[in-house]
C-alpha positions in Angstrom: 38.1 48.9 -25.1 39.2 51.4 -22.5 36.8 54.1 -21.4 37.4 57.7 -20.3 37.4 58.1 -16.6 35.7 61.5 -16.8 32.9 61.0 -19.4 32.9 57.3 -20.0 33.4 57.5 -23.8 35.3 54.8 -25.5 39.0 55.5 -26.1 41.1 54.5 -29.1 44.0 52.3 -28.3 46.7 55.0 -28.8 44.6 58.0 -27.6 46.3 60.5 -25.3 43.2 62.6 -24.8 39.5 61.7 -24.8 38.0 62.5 -28.2 34.7 63.4 -26.5 35.7 65.7 -23.6 39.4 66.2 -24.2 40.4 64.9 -20.8 43.9 63.5 -20.5 44.0 59.7 -20.7 45.6 58.2 -17.6 46.7 54.7 -18.3 47.7 52.3 -15.6 51.4 51.3 -15.8 52.1 47.6 -16.5 52.7 45.8 -13.3 56.4 44.9 -12.9 57.8 42.1 -10.8 59.0 43.1 -7.4 60.9 41.4 -4.6 59.8 42.1 -1.1 59.2 40.6 2.4 55.6 39.6 2.9 53.5 37.2 5.0 51.4 34.5 3.4 48.5 32.7 5.0 47.1 29.3 4.1 43.8 28.0 5.5 42.0 24.7 4.9 38.5 23.7 5.9 38.6 20.4 7.9 35.6 18.2 7.6 34.1 19.7 4.5 34.7 16.5 2.4 32.8 14.3 4.8 30.0 16.9 5.0 29.8 17.2 1.3 29.3 13.4 0.9 26.4 13.5 3.3 24.3 16.3 1.8 23.1 17.7 -1.6 25.7 19.4 -3.7 23.7 22.6 -3.8 23.6 22.8 0.0 27.4 22.2 0.0 27.8 25.1 -2.4 25.8 27.4 -0.3 27.9 26.4 2.7 31.2 27.1 0.9 29.9 30.5 -0.4 29.2 31.5 3.2 32.7 30.3 4.1 34.4 32.2 1.2 32.6 35.5 2.0 33.4 35.3 5.8 37.0 34.4 5.3 37.5 37.1 2.6 35.9 39.7 4.9 38.3 38.9 7.8 41.3 39.0 5.6 40.4 42.3 4.0 39.5 43.8 7.4 43.1 43.2 8.4 44.5 44.7 5.2 45.3 41.5 3.4 44.7 40.4 -0.2 42.9 37.2 -1.0 45.1 35.3 -3.4 42.7 32.6 -4.4 40.2 30.1 -3.2 40.8 26.5 -4.3 38.1 24.1 -3.2 37.8 24.6 0.5 41.2 26.2 0.9 42.2 29.9 1.1 45.4 31.6 0.3 46.1 35.3 1.3 49.0 37.7 1.2 49.9 40.5 3.6 52.4 43.1 2.6 51.9 42.3 -1.1 51.2 43.9 -3.4 51.0 47.0 -1.1 53.7 47.2 1.5 52.7 47.0 5.2 55.1 47.5 8.1 53.1 45.2 10.4 52.1 42.5 7.8 53.1 39.6 10.1 50.9 40.9 13.0 48.0 41.6 10.7 48.2 38.1 9.3 48.0 36.5 12.7 45.1 38.8 13.8 43.3 37.7 10.6 44.0 34.1 11.4 42.5 34.4 14.8 39.5 36.3 13.3 39.0 33.6 10.8 38.9 30.9 13.5 36.4 33.0 15.5 34.2 33.7 12.5 34.1 30.0 11.6 32.9 29.1 15.0 30.2 31.7 14.8 28.9 30.4 11.5 29.2 26.7 11.8 29.8 25.9 15.5 31.7 22.6 15.9 30.6 21.1 12.6 33.7 22.4 10.8 37.2 23.4 11.8 40.0 25.4 10.2 43.7 24.7 10.1 46.0 27.6 9.2 49.6 28.1 8.4 51.3 31.5 8.4 54.8 32.2 7.2 57.0 35.3 6.5 59.8 35.6 4.0 61.1 37.0 0.7 58.7 36.6 -2.2 58.5 37.9 -5.8 55.3 39.8 -6.5 54.3 39.7 -10.1 51.3 40.1 -12.4 48.5 37.8 -11.3 47.6 35.1 -13.8 44.3 33.2 -13.9 44.5 30.1 -11.7 48.0 31.0 -10.3 49.5 33.0 -7.5 50.9 36.6 -7.8 53.5 35.8 -5.0 56.1 33.1 -5.4 59.0 32.0 -3.3 60.1 29.5 -0.7 58.1 31.3 1.9 54.9 30.4 0.1 55.8 26.7 0.0 56.7 26.7 3.7 53.4 28.4 4.5 51.5 25.6 2.7 53.5 23.0 4.6 52.7 24.6 7.9 49.0 24.5 7.1 49.2 20.9 6.2 51.0 20.0 9.5 48.5 21.9 11.7 45.7 20.1 13.3 42.0 21.1 13.2 41.5 24.4 14.9 45.3 25.1 15.1 47.4 27.9 13.7 51.0 27.1 12.9 53.4 30.0 12.6 56.8 30.0 10.8 60.1 30.9 12.6 60.5 34.3 10.9 56.9 35.2 11.6 57.3 34.3 15.2 60.4 36.5 15.5 58.5 39.4 13.9 55.6 39.3 16.3 57.4 38.4 19.5 55.8 40.1 22.4 52.5 40.8 20.6 51.3 37.1 20.6 51.5 34.1 22.9 53.3 31.3 21.0 53.9 27.7 22.1 57.3 26.2 22.2 58.8 25.5 18.7 58.4 22.1 17.2 59.8 20.6 14.1 57.2 19.3 11.7 57.8 17.1 8.6 57.4 19.0 5.3 57.6 17.7 1.8 60.8 18.9 0.1 62.4 19.8 3.4 64.7 17.0 4.6 65.2 18.6 8.1 61.6 19.6 8.5 60.2 23.0 9.3 60.2 24.8 12.7 56.7 25.8 13.7 55.1 27.6 16.6 51.5 27.1 17.6 49.7 30.4 18.0 47.8 30.5 21.4 46.4 34.0 21.5 47.0 37.7 20.9 48.6 39.7 23.7 48.7 43.2 22.2 47.9 44.9 18.9 51.6 45.8 18.4 54.9 44.2 19.3 57.2 46.0 21.8 59.8 48.2 20.2 63.5 47.8 20.5 65.8 44.8 20.9 64.9 42.4 23.7 67.4 42.0 26.5 69.1 45.4 25.9 68.7 48.3 28.3 67.4 51.4 26.6 68.9 54.9 27.3 66.8 58.0 27.0 68.9 60.9 25.8 67.7 64.5 25.9 64.1 65.6 25.9 64.3 66.4 29.6 62.2 69.6 29.2 59.4 67.7 27.4 59.5 64.8 29.9 59.4 67.4 32.7 56.2 68.9 31.3 54.6 65.5 31.2 55.6 64.7 34.8 54.4 68.1 35.9 51.0 67.4 34.4 50.8 64.1 36.4 51.9 65.8 39.6 49.3 68.6 39.1 46.6 65.9 38.6 47.7 64.0 41.6 47.9 67.0 44.0 45.0 69.1 42.8 42.6 66.2 41.8 42.0 67.7 38.4 42.4 65.6 35.2 45.1 66.6 32.7 45.0 65.9 29.0 48.1 65.8 26.8 48.3 65.6 23.0 51.7 65.0 21.3 51.9 65.5 17.6 54.8 65.2 15.2 56.2 63.4 12.1 56.7 59.7 12.2 59.9 58.8 13.9 60.2 62.0 15.9 60.0 60.2 19.2 56.4 60.5 20.4 56.0 57.0 21.5 59.5 56.9 23.0 58.7 60.0 25.1 55.5 58.6 26.5 57.2 55.2 27.2 59.7 57.1 29.3 56.9 58.8 31.2 55.2 55.3 31.7 58.4 54.0 33.2 58.6 57.1 35.5 55.0 56.7 36.6 55.7 53.0 37.6 58.2 54.3 40.2 55.8 56.8 41.8 54.2 56.3 45.2 51.4 55.6 45.2 51.8 53.9 41.8 49.1 55.2 39.4 46.9 52.9 37.4 48.3 52.8 33.9 46.3 51.7 30.9 47.1 51.7 27.1 45.0 51.6 24.0 45.9 51.7 20.3 44.1 53.3 17.3 44.0 50.8 14.5 45.1 51.8 11.0 42.8 49.4 9.3 39.3 47.9 9.7 35.8 49.4 10.1 33.8 50.5 13.1 37.0 51.1 15.2 36.2 54.5 16.8 36.2 53.1 20.3 38.9 50.5 19.7 41.5 52.1 22.0 38.9 52.3 24.8 38.1 48.6 24.2 41.8 47.8 24.6 41.8 49.7 28.0 38.8 47.5 29.1 40.4 44.3 28.0 43.6 45.1 29.9 41.8 46.3 33.0 39.4 43.3 33.2 41.8 40.8 31.8 39.5 39.9 28.9 40.8 37.6 26.2 39.6 37.4 22.6 38.1 34.0 23.1 36.2 34.9 26.3 32.5 34.7 25.8 29.8 37.3 26.3 28.9 35.9 29.7 32.4 36.2 30.9 32.8 39.8 29.7 29.5 40.9 31.3 30.3 39.2 34.6 33.6 41.1 34.8 32.1 44.4 33.7 29.6 44.1 36.6 27.4 47.2 37.1 29.2 48.9 34.2 27.1 46.9 31.8 26.9 49.5 29.1 30.7 49.5 28.7 30.1 46.3 26.7 29.1 48.6 23.8 32.7 49.5 23.6 33.6 45.9 23.1 30.9 45.4 20.5 28.5 43.5 22.8 24.8 43.8 22.2 23.7 45.3 25.6 21.6 48.2 24.2 18.4 46.4 25.0 16.5 48.0 22.2 17.5 51.5 23.1 17.6 54.2 20.4 21.2 54.6 19.1 21.5 58.1 20.6 20.3 56.9 23.9 22.7 54.0 23.8 25.5 56.4 23.1 24.6 58.5 26.1 24.5 55.5 28.3 27.9 54.5 27.0 29.4 57.9 27.7 27.9 58.1 31.1 29.2 54.7 32.0 32.7 55.7 30.9 32.6 58.8 33.0 31.4 56.9 36.0 34.0 54.2 35.5 36.8 56.7 35.2 35.4 58.5 38.3 35.6 55.3 40.3 39.1 54.4 39.2 40.4 57.9 39.9 38.8 58.0 43.3 41.0 55.0 44.4 44.3 56.3 42.9 45.7 58.4 40.1 44.9 56.9 36.7 46.8 57.5 33.4 45.7 56.2 30.0 47.6 56.4 26.8 46.0 56.3 23.3 48.6 55.8 20.6 48.1 55.8 16.8 49.9 53.2 14.7 50.7 55.4 11.7 49.2 58.7 12.6 51.0 61.9 13.6 49.8 62.1 17.2 49.5 60.3 20.5 47.2 61.2 23.4 47.8 60.8 27.1 45.1 61.5 29.7 45.7 61.6 33.4 42.9 61.6 35.9 43.2 62.0 39.7 40.7 62.9 42.3 40.4 63.0 46.1 36.7 62.3 46.2 34.1 60.8 43.9 32.0 63.9 44.2 34.7 66.1 43.0 35.5 63.9 40.0 31.8 63.8 38.9 32.1 66.9 36.7 35.8 66.6 35.9 36.1 63.2 34.4 36.8 63.1 30.7 35.4 61.0 27.9 37.5 61.3 24.8 37.5 59.8 21.4 40.3 59.8 18.8 39.4 61.3 15.5 41.2 61.7 12.2 40.6 65.4 11.9 40.9 66.7 15.5 43.3 65.9 18.2 40.9 65.5 21.0 37.2 66.1 21.6 36.4 67.1 25.2 32.9 66.7 26.6 33.1 70.2 28.1 33.5 73.4 26.2 36.5 75.6 26.7 38.9 72.8 27.4 41.2 70.5 25.4 38.5 70.1 22.7 39.6 73.4 21.3 42.8 71.9 20.1 42.6 71.2 16.3 44.8 69.2 14.0 45.6 72.1 11.8 47.4 73.6 14.8 49.1 70.3 15.6 50.6 69.7 12.1 54.0 71.1 12.6 56.6 69.6 10.2 59.9 68.3 11.6 58.8 68.6 15.2 56.4 67.2 17.7 53.9 69.5 19.5 52.5 68.7 22.9 49.4 70.2 24.4 48.4 70.0 28.0 45.2 71.1 29.5 43.0 70.7 32.6 39.3 71.0 33.2 38.2 74.6 32.7 41.4 75.8 31.1 42.8 76.1 27.6 45.4 73.7 26.3 49.0 74.8 26.4 51.3 73.8 23.6 54.8 72.5 24.0 57.1 72.1 21.0 59.3 69.0 20.9 62.0 69.6 18.2 63.4 66.7 16.3 66.6 65.2 17.8 
């Protein structure tokens, strides 16, 4: 019997109000079938059958439980839904039942995370083969022992998983087209598939290149129309940083689709033509996952030091060099038993010193962009001497309820999200060390 969400009392079948507290009864609507584009992921554990025949069933069960929990965690961190576990196989859906604009990218990031997590848990004893495919599916009410997504895309995903070798990830043709530019894929091959006389085209996933695919249509030249005033303000901020040696911080806020990313991309192209060419680094704020406060800074480090997801701890620490504590940004355990507050201070000091060194060589610009949020942040640092930049480098952190937090009072940290939220337009704040932010409104085209 249903219970009242407010007081917990039992509710009669046809009750509109709770007989105990008179609260309105909110009943969930019956799920209806829906047709949508989604991405499905199939994963199968290779070597578990042989391992199960060599050890006690209870030990095998414990091993599979650890496998289930780890794989479910990786899938849910990427925003996917675990469809079912069958034996030592996993099926998951991305973009269903809840729609996601980047479901294909999330599925591939989840696949790479599952491979990495399996190696951490079991080493070389077990391997995982994965198939990922995107296409039209029908999402319906889940039934016990069956799937809540059906369609040819599901069948093709299962065939891709069966064709993959141990440790491989095979990606369908439509998935490969959706993530082009964000992942490195091998040349397409045709694999045999049951029920498909001509086979299925598959791409082997090599690695992730970026958290988001490039926008626009490949091969076509983009034209930037209008927004000359706003682009001029951004270029003026760079020139001021380059000539005066004082860092500039810019926050652009506006509705989705207003053109924030397009504006900064045009600035990025303009910066690439300057002499001397500034150092340009980009980070992205994730819209899913946990413990991702420093994620955009971690992306800056990966780009700067050419770190791949499969690089070990030793490789990362070797490339970080004397900036050892920057490894905390990447999730490396380099705190050496320090108190969390002390470790945070070491991290912030390392970032300030790192930016100081970069800006001493040449102007440096970094761009932190949100995936679904209303704002994007661009910081420009430039200095003529390391001494001058010591107290003028910025350590910033994206937050959900404030545009930017500066490490010095009286600067860009005064800018608050309640002032940024301007419907139907984008607002741009620029500020330098020791000065207030100045707002620039960017109207919708």
